[in-house]
GUBA-235951 format. One record per residue: z, y, x of N, C-alpha, C in turn; residue in one letter. Coordinates in steps of 0.2 Angstrom, whole numbers, plus 5000, padded with zeros to 4 digits. Layout:
ZYXZYXZYXA...
This chain:
539654355652540554405651540954345657M540654335664540954285667541654335669E541554395671542054445675542954425668Y542654415663543254405658543954365662T543654315666544154265669544654315672L544254365676544854425679545354455675L545154465669545854485664546454455664I546254395665547154345665547054335672L546754325678546854315684547254365686L547054425685547254495688548254495689L548254495683549154505682549554435683P549154385681549454315687549654315693F549054345695548954345703549554415706I549554455700550154515704550754495700S550954435696551654405693551754365701F551354335706551654285709551654335715L551254365717551254425722551954475723L552254485717552954525715553354485715L553254405712553954375711553954335718G553654325722553754275728553754325734L553454395735553654435741553854495740A554154515733554254585730554854605735G555454555736555954595740555754615746K555154585749555154625755554354695755Y554454705746554154765747554354825744L554354895744554754945743554554945735S554854995732554855025724554055025722H554055085727553455115726552855075726R552855015732552254975733552154935728T552754905724552754855720552554885713A552754935711552554965706551654985704G551454995712550855015713550354965711L550554895713550254835714550254805704I550754805703550954795696550554845692G550554915693550054945690549354945690T549154945696548454945698548054875695A548354825695548254755694547954775684S548554815681548354825675547854875673L547754925677547054975677546654935678V546254895681545754855682545554805676I546154785673546254755668546054795662V546354845661546254905656545254905657T545154915661544454925663543954885659I544054815662543854775661543854745653L544454765650544554765644544154795638S544054885641543654905638542954915639Y542754895643542154865646541754815642Y542454755643542154705639541954725630T542354755627542354785620541854825618A541554865624540954905625540354855622Y540354815628539754755628539754735624E540254695619540254655614540054675608Y540454745605540254765600539654815601F539354825606538654855607538054805605S538254735608537654695607537354685599A536554665600536754665592536954585588P536854615580537354565577536754505577R536954445574536754385573536154395567T535754355565535454355559535754365551D536354345554536854325548537154385546A537154425552537554485551538054505552G538354455559539154455561538854465569V539454465572539654475580539654385582Y539354385586539154325590540054305593E540154235592540854215596540454195601T540754225608540654215615541154165619I541054115621541354075624541154065632V541354125636541154135645541454085649P541954015645542353975648542653935645Y542653875645542853815641542953755645N543553725648543653665652544053605649I543853545648544153525644544753475649K545253495648545953485652546153425651W546253405645546753335644546353315639L545953255641545653215636546053165633P545853145627546453085624546053025623F545453035623544952985622545052945615Y545452995610545552965604544953025599F544352985595544153025591543853105592N543653085599543453165603543953205605G544653185602545153255605545353265611L545253315612545653345617545853415620S546153435624546453505627546253545629F545853595627545253625631545853685635D545453725637545553805641544953825642M544953885639544453925640544653975638G544154035637544154095635543654105627I543854145624543554145617543354235615M542854255614542754315612542554335605L542754365600542654365595543054445593D542854475588543054535585543754555587P544054505583544954515583545254495590I544954465594545154445602544954505605S544454525604544254575609544554655606V544754645600545154705597545954715601M546054645600546854625602546854645611M546254635614546254635622546154725624L546054765619546154845621546754855619V547054835614547754845611548254835616V547954785619548754755625548554775629I548054785633547854805638548054905638A547754945633548055015633549055005632T549154975628550054995628550354955635V550254895639550254875644550154935649S549654945649549555005656550055055656L550055085650550555135647551255125648G551355075649552055065649552255035658V551655015661551855015667551855085670H551555125669551455185670552055225669I552255215664553055245663553555225664Y553455155667554055135671554155145676S553655185679553855215687554255285686F554255335683554955345680555555335678G555455275673556155265668556455215673Y556155175676556455135682556655145686M556555215689556555215695557155215699H557355175705558155175707558455125704G558155085701558455015695558354955701E559054935702558954865705558554815701K558254775706557654715702557154755699G556854825704556454845703555654795703F555454765707555054715709555054655703Q555654625703555654575698555554615690R555654665689555254695682554554705683Y554254745688553654735687553354655687Y553754595690553254545692553454525683A553954515681553954495673553554535668F553254605670552854635665552154605666L552054595671551254565673551254485671S552054455670551754385667551754405659L551954445659552154445651551454465647F551054515651550354545650550154485651S549954435656549454385657549654335651M550154325649550254285644550154305638S550154365635549854395628549054405629M548754415634547954405635547754335634L548254295638547954215637547954205631G548554215625548554195620547954225616L547754275615547354315610546554285612V546454275619545754245620545654175620V546254145617546254055617545554025613A545453965616544853935612545153895606T545653875607545953825601546653845602N546953795596547553825593548253795598I547953735603548553725608548353765616F548053785617547953835621548453905618Q548353915612548653965609549353955611M549653905609550353875609550653865618Y550253855622550553865629550553935630L550153985630550254055630550854095626F550854055620551454085616552054055619W552153995620552853985625552754025632E552354045633552654065640552654155639L552454185634552654255629553254235629V553554175626554154175625554754175628G554454145636554854145640554854215645V554454255645554254305648554554375646S554754345636555154415633555854395634S556054325637556754315638556854355644Y556454335649556654365656556754435655L556254465651556154545650556754575648L556954545641557454565639558354545641I558154485645558854495649558754515655G558354575655558454615665559154645667F559354655662560154675667560554625663Y560454575668560854505667561554505669Y561654555671562354585674562954605668T562354615661562754645657562654585651Q563354595649563354525643562854545637P562954595635562454615627561854565630A561554595636560954595637560854505639A561354465642561154405641561254365635I561754405630561654375624561154395618A560854435620560254455618559554425620A559354415626558754365628559054275627S559754265625559754175624559554175617K559954245613559754225606558954245604K558654285607557754305606557654235608A557754185613557354135615557654075610F558254055609558454005604558054025595I558054085595557654085588557054065589V556654095591556054095592555754015594T556453995597556153935600556153855593R556853885588556653845583555953845578F555853915578555253935575554453905576A554753905584554153875588553953785586D554653785587554653685582554053675577L554153735572553853725567552953725566G552853775571552153785575551953735578F552253685582551953625586551953575582L552453565579552353515571551553535566I551453585566551053595563550253585567G550353615571549653605576549453515577I550053475578550053415578549853395570L549953405565549853395557549053395558I548953465558548053495560547753455564Y547853445570547753405576547553315574G548053285569547953235569547353225561Y547753235556547153245551546453275550Y546353325554545653375556545453345562C545753315564545353265573545053335577Q545153395576545053435580545653495583T545753535587546053595588545653665587F544953655590544753725591544753765586S544453845588544453905582543853895579F543253835579542753845578542853795572D542953845567542853805561542053785557F541953815559541253785556540853725558T540853725564540653645569541253615568A541653615565542053555563542253565557N541853565551541853585545542053515541A541753475544541753405540542353375541S542553385548543353345549543753385546N543853445546544353485542544453475534I543753475533543853455525544153395523A544153335528544453285527545153285527A545353325533546053335532546153385528G545853415522546153465518546653445513A547053405513547453375508548253405513F548153415520548753425524548753505526M548253535525548253595529548653645526L548853645517549253695516550053675519P550253615523550853605525550953625532A550253625534550053615544550153705543A549653735539549653815540550353825538L550653805534551453845533551853825537F551953765542552353755548552153815552L551453835553551353865560551353935559M551453965552551754025551552354035553F552853945551553653975551553553995559I553153985565553053985571552854065573G552354095569552154165568552954195565G553154175561553654215557554154225563A554454185567554954175573554754235577G554154225579553754285585553854365579K553554365575553554435571554054455567S554754415567555354425566555354445557A554954385555555054405546555754365544M555854395540556554375536556354305535F557054245536557754265540557654255548P557054245550557054235557557054295561L557254345559557054435561557754445566H558354395566558954435568558754435576I558454405580558254425587558154485590W557754525585557354575586557754645586L558254645585558754725585559054715591P559354645591559754645598559154645604D558754635604558254635609558354685612A558254735610558354815611558754825617M559254775619559654775627559454775631E558554775631558254755638558054845638G557654845645557454925645557054945640P556955015638556655035633555955035635T555555035641554755015640554754955639P555154905640555054815637554954825629V555454865627555454875620554754905618S554554945619553854975619553254915619A553354885623552854825625552854755621L553454735621553554705617553654695610I554254745607554254745601553854795597H553254815601553054875595552254865595A551854825601551154815601551054745603A551454705605551154635609551454575604T552054565608552254505605552454495598M552754545595553154525587552154535583V551554555585551154535581550854485583V550954445587550654385588550754335584A551154335578551154295571550754325568G550554385567550154425562549454405564V549154405572548654385573548654305574F548954255574548954205573548654185567Q548954215561548754205553548154225553V547854285555547254315555546654265559A546954225565546554195568546254115564R546754105559546654045556546754065547M546454125547546254155539545654115537Y545254085538544554045534544953995532P545453955536545853895533546153895527L546453965527547053995523546754005517W546154045519545854065511545654005509I545253955512544853915509545253865505T545953845510546053775507546953785506Y547153835507547853845505547953935504A547553955497547554015495548354045492P548653975488549154005484549753995491E549853955497550253965500550254025505T549554055504549454125508549854165505L549754185498550054225493550954235495H551254155496551954145500552154185505I551654195510551754245517551854315514V551354335508551554405506551954425503A552354375497552954375496553554385500Y553454345507554054325513553954405515I553354445518553154495521553454555518G553454555509553554615505554454605504A554754545505555454565506555854585513F555354555517555554555525555454665525T554854685522554854745523555254805520A555554775513556054815510556854785511F556854755515557454735518557654765525Y557054775530556954815536556954875534A556754905529556854985529557455015525A557654955522558554975519558754975526A558954925529559254925535559254985541V558655005540558455075544558555135542A558755145536559055205534559755225535C560155165538560955155539561155165546A560755155551560755145557560855205561Q561155205565561255265571561055275577S560855195579560655195586559755195586D559655235591558955255590558455195592I558555135594558155095596558155045590K558855025587558955005582558455025576R558455085574558055135569557355105572V557255105577556355085579556255015576L556754975579556754875579556554865570A557154905568556954885561556354915557F556054965560555454985558554954945558S554954925566554554885569554354815564T554954795562554954725557554854735551I554854805547554454815542553754845542S553454865547552754865548552454805550Q552854765554552454695554552354665548I552754655545552954635536552354665533A552254735532551554775531550954715532F550854725539550354665539550254615536M550754555537550854515534550754505528M550854545523550854575516550054575513V549754615518549054625517548554575518A548754535523548454455524548654415518L549154425519549354355510549054375503G548954455503548654475498547854455497V547654425501546854415503546754355495C546254355493545954315487545254295490T544954325493544254305494543954305501E543554255503543254265508542654295512Y542654355507542254425508542454495510V542054535511542154605512541954645511T542154705509542054775508542554795501G542354845498542854875492542454845486H541754825488541754785481541854705479E542354705484542554625485543354645487H543954675484544454685485544954645487P544654585484545054515487545154505495G544854545498544854545506544954595510S544954645506545154715509545754695516V546254655512546754655516546854625522G546154595525546254555531545954615537Y545454655535545354705538545954755538M546354775534546854825533547354795538A547654735536548054705540547954725549S547354705553547054725559547054795560M546754835555546754905556547454925559F547954925554548654945556548854895562H548854845563548954815569548654865573L548154875574547754925580548154995578F548155025574548555105573549255085574T549555055573550555045572550555025580H550054995584550354975592550155045596A549955095594549755165598550555205596M550555215589551155245587551755225589F551755155587552355115589552555125594K552155115600552355115608552355195610A552155255607552355315607553055335603L553255295600554055325597554455295601L554455205604554855175608554855225615F554355245618554155275626554555355624L554555375617554855455618555655445617C555855385612556555365614556855345619A556355315623556655315632556755375635G556155405634556355485637556755525635A557155505628557755555626558355525627I558255455627558855395631558955425639I558455415643558655445650558755525650H558755565646559055625648559455615643A560055575639560355605636561155545637V560755485642561155425643561355415638H561255395630561555365627560855345620S561055285617560655265612560855305604N561255315605561655365597561655425596E561155425590560855495589561455545589M562055535588562555585587562655625595S562355595600562355625605561755655607T561155675603560655705602560555755600M560855785595560455845590560355905593G559755935591559455985595559255995602G558755925602558655915607557855945608M557755975603556856015603556956075608R557356095609557756165613557556115622K557656065622557656035627557155985631Y556655965625556355915627555655955623M555355985622554656005620554155975617P553955945624553455905624553455845620L554055795622554455735619554355765609T554555805609554755825600554155835598H553455865600552755875597552655785597I552655745601552355675603552755635597T553455655598553755605592553655625586F553455695582553355715577552655685574L552255685578551655675576551555575577I551855535580552055485578552455475572A552955515570553255525564552855525558C552455575559551855585553551255535552L551255505558550755435557551055385553A551655355556551955305552552155315546I552055385543552355385536551655395533S551155405536550655395533550455445531G550455505534550255585532549555595536I549055615532548355625536548455695539P548055705545547355645547547755595552P548255595553548555545559548355465555F548155405563547955365561548455315557S549055325555549355275550549155275544G548955335541548755335535548055295532F547655315537547055265535547255185534F547455165538547555085538548355075534S548755125533549255105529548855115518K548355165520548055155511547755095510D547255075516546755005515547454955513E547954955516548454895515548854895507I548854965506549054975498548554965494L548054985495547254965491547254885489A547254845494547354775494547854755490G548554775492548954745487548854785480C548654845479548654855472547954815467F547454775471546854745470547254685469A547754655470548054585472548654595463F548854655462549354655459549654735458S549754745453550054835451550754825454P551054765453551954755454551754755461V551454715466551454695472551254785477M550654815472550854885474551054935475G551654925470551954975467552754965472W552754905475553254875479553154915485I552554905490552554915495552254995495M552155035490551955105490552755135492T553455095488553955115488554355135495V554055055496554255035504553955085509I553255105509553155135513553355225513A553755245505554055285504554555285508A555155235509555755215513555555225520M554955205522554755235528554755295531T554355345527554555415528555055425530A555555415524556255445525556555435528F556655355531557055345539556955375545Y556255375544555755415551555955475552M556055515546556155585546556955605547F557255555545558055555545558055545552R557855515557557855495564557655555566L557055585563556855655568557055705567Y557555705562557955785562558655765567Y559055705564559555695568559355695577C558855685578558855685586558655765587I558255805583557955855586558055915582F558455905576558755945572559355955571W559855915573560455895571560855935573G561555905572561955945576562155935583P562155995586561955975595562755965597E562855905602563355885604563455935611N563655995610563756035616564156015620K564655995619565155985626564755915630K564355875627564255825630563555845635L563255905632562455925635562755975639H563356005640563656055645563856025652E564155965650564255905657563455885659E563055865655562555855658561855885653H561455925657561155965652560355945652V560055915645559455865645558855905645P558455855651557955885654557155835650H556655895650555955845651556055805654E555655735653555455685658554955705661A555155655670554355685673553755655670P553355675677552455665674552355595671V552455555676552455485673552755445667S553255485665553455465657552955515652M553055565653552555615648551755595646T551555585653550755565653550655505648A550955445648550755395644550955445636P551455495634551655515628550955555625L550855595629550255645628549555595627V549455545629548955495629548955455623F549455445621549655415615549655435608L549955505610549855565603549155575604A548855575606548055605607547755525603V547855475605547655425602547655425595V548455415593548655425586548355465582T548155525585547655585580547355575578C546855515585546155515583545855445580V546155385581546055325581545855325574V546355345569546155345563545455355559G544955385563544355385562543855345565F544055295568543755245570543455185564V542655185563542555175559542755065559P543355055557543554985560543254925556F542954935550542654895546542054885548G541654905553541054895556541054855561H541754835562541854795568542454735568F542754745564543354685560543454675553V543354645552543154615545543254535542S543354525537543654475534543054415537A542354415535541954365535541354395540D541554465543541254475550540654525549G540454525542540054585541540254645540M539754705542540054775541539954815536S540454835536540454895531540954955530Y540755015527541155065528541755055523D542155095526542755105523542855155519I543055175512543055215507543755205506H544155285505544655285505544755275497L545355245495545355235487545955305487N545455345484546055435483546655425477W546555375472547055365468547755345471T547355275475548055265479548155295486V547955335489547855385494548255435491A548055465486548355525485549155505481G549355455479549855445478550355435483T549955375487550655375494550855415497S550155475497550155545502550855585497I550755585493551555625486551955585487A551955545488552755495488552955515495I552555505500552755525509553055595507A552655625507552955695506553555705503V553755695498554255685494554855655498I554655595501555155575504555355605511S554955655514554955675520555255765518I555255775512555655835509556355815509L556555755506557155735503557455725511L557055705515557455695523557755755524A557155815524557355875528557755905522T557855895516558455925512559055905516Y558955845517559755815517559955825527I559455805530559655795537559555845542Y559055915538558755975544559556015545K559756045548560156095549560656065555G561256105557561856095562562356045558E562356055551562856035546562455995543K562755935541562255885534562855855529Q563155895525563555895521563155835515P562655845513562355795510562455705512I562255715518562355655520563055615519A563355665523564055635523564255625517V564255665513564455655504564055575503A563555565503562955515501563355455503L563455455511563955405514564555375509A564855425509565755435507565655395500T565155425497564955405489564855325489R564455305492564055225493564155205498F564955185502565255185507565055105507S565155065502565054995502564354985504A563955005499563254995502562955035510L563155075511563055095518563355065522H563955035522564154985527563854915528R563554895520563254825522562554855525W562154895524561354915528561754905535A562254965536562354975545562554895547Y562854855542562854805546562354735546H561654765543561354725542561354665536R561854685531561954655526562154575528F562454595535562954535537562454475536Y561954465539561554415540561654365545I561954415551562054405559562654345557D563254385553563854345553563754275548E563254285542563054235540562954165544I562454185550562254145554562654115557Y563154165561563654135564564254105560Q564554095554564854065551564454005548F563653985546563453925545563453885555V563353925559563153885564563753865567T564253885567564953875570565453845566H565653875561566053845555565753775553R565253775552564853715547564553665551I563953695556563553645560563953625566I564353675569564553655576565353625573F565753645569566453615568566253525564A565853555560565753465554565153425557H564853445560564353415563564253395568I564153435572564053435581564753405584S565153415582565953395584565953325582K565853315578565953245576565353185581P564853215579564153185582564553175591I564753235593564853245601565353165601A566053185597566253145597566253055598W565753045594565452975592565052945598C564752995601564453005608564652995615D565453045614565653035620566252975619R566452945613566952895614566752835610H566052805609565652765605565252745608I564652785610564152785613564252765619V564652795623564852815630565352785632D565852755628566052685627566052635628G565452615623565352545625564852535631V564552585633564152595639564652585645L565052625644565852615650566052555650N566052515644566552455643566152405644G565552395645565152355649564952365657L565252415658565152445665565652405668A566352415665566852395666567052335667N566752295662566852225661566252185667G565752215667565452195672565652185679A565952245680566352265687567052215689N567452195683567752145684567652085684R567152055679566751995681566551975688I566252025690565952025698566652025703S567152065701567852065705568051985705Y568151955699568151865699567851825702L567251815702566851785704566351785711I566851845715566551865721566751805726R567351785725567351715729566851665731G566451655727565951605726565351645732F565251685732565051715738565651725746Q565751675747566251675753566051675760S565251625760565051605768565251555771G565551515766565951445770565551365767E565151335772564751315768564951245764V565551225766566051175765566051195757Q566151245755566351265751565751285743Q565251285748564651275744564351205743Y564551145747564351095749564851075743A565451085742565951045735565751095729Y565551155729565251185720564751135718V564151115724563651095721563751015720F564150985723564350915723564650935714L565050965713565350955708564850985700V564551015703563951035698563550975696G563250955703562750885702563350835697A563950815697564250775693564150785687L564550855686564550865678563850875676V563350895678562450865674562450795673L562650755678562350685678563050655673V563550675672564050655667563550685658L563350755659563050785653562450715652M561950695654561350665655561750585652L562250565655562350495653562750505647V563250545646563450555638563150575634L
């Protein structure tokens, strides 16, 4: 599988070409170069998946881990430690290649229509290529440090994409916010990597070959793994490091679909899944903390999504909630085995399955949102009502995605979400019911969004000035493709490919759990239909008035951003940073400046000794010699 190197090289070459020579290329040429590279990458990724999963399993019944490339980049000459660079193929990395390539290609094609005529079109496609390369490199990394390098590249490229509209203050602020918040989280990731490398004397993902070294450092693994999780929590927008994601919607909508639906935000989930054998063996109790953080994040994000009026912000908080579902699924694992006969490990497979299905329907939701925004030139739902008449194709595809995320069979989200709930109930009935309630909230706010856009009160005055219309083929083609995928991908026998211990097993739905979740989802959808369907929404208005305080708090994200602002500006900056800055400026700099001024004055005073007069030098020499003689005599 030596060709897998091209999966990383092609988007990197595209980035260099568009970044360096983009200004000499037309928009069409730049778009074709970027898209063509992703077409080839997608073909190679699908072929890699076919070749990998069609190969026979080992005698142990698992798929073999393949390393086509691995070079020693930076040797340490300390206990054999080194920073390696390579490509590693195993079930979850191959699965991620398919996800990233599929969504990225759809975004590249979609952007042809959405970004048509935008200033900086070539730059946009260059940044897309850089991001795609970074994300692909992250998932095929052979060791934790290589993952960290591409992890940071993902952060840089996301900063560039979020701030694409750099002339807009909101976009600048959003890109800086995303960069700073994730950098703070990544510091925890880096510290965790260093602890892991120092005590376990390895950075490799080959945990079997390094079992003795890892066992020797087992006492530090809970701390190291949790610090790594902090980095993942930043990328995956877990509470309280979620604040960057809603503001990141200031970037172009295709960027939101790429970064905040299917790729960057699942990096944290992928990181925990990659280190899963260590979590479950050496830090199971710490892993459960991940589940609790995920459950709280899912509830918080769902509550906020119920009150938002900006279509992209609803989807942003929906993303936070769904990523939290994946974290919960990993966190409720209690055993390093698979199958429903071992319910303690179902969560691992369920998390990866939901990552796979969520990538498709959430990308579809964002791209549909982009088509709607493109038609009405606004993000606010108040400008959209009655859009089903103007955009029938977008209406159908958006409805399919809403049914999928709500967990309605036979759409893909039903199968993956049922497995998550089954794992939660196996862990704890309380956790199971909490996640079931959150799943019901998901169905409610998604159909609130659906009805407000397509069935709600139409802004006829606005629509008379600018009649909405269906998006061009370059934008609708990815919608149709992703809608078809959303309908069928749930029937993929995912357990045959990805599981906790690599063994194959058939997924059998727990109809007690599934039936309950379907019933609650249907009730939530009916409730949303009753409240929000129709030209007028008196019940919604009455509820917002009756519970005005709660609605206001939810709309303002429970003022978490304001709390951050208060803590950073009023406490840290005012009472910590300013005194430190004063001390640095007046004491540290004052001492150094004083020494410099003193040296300057002394040099001014003694400059006369270097007059160039030989008689003076002789006089000074004689005086000095006399002083020395007197000191020796006396």
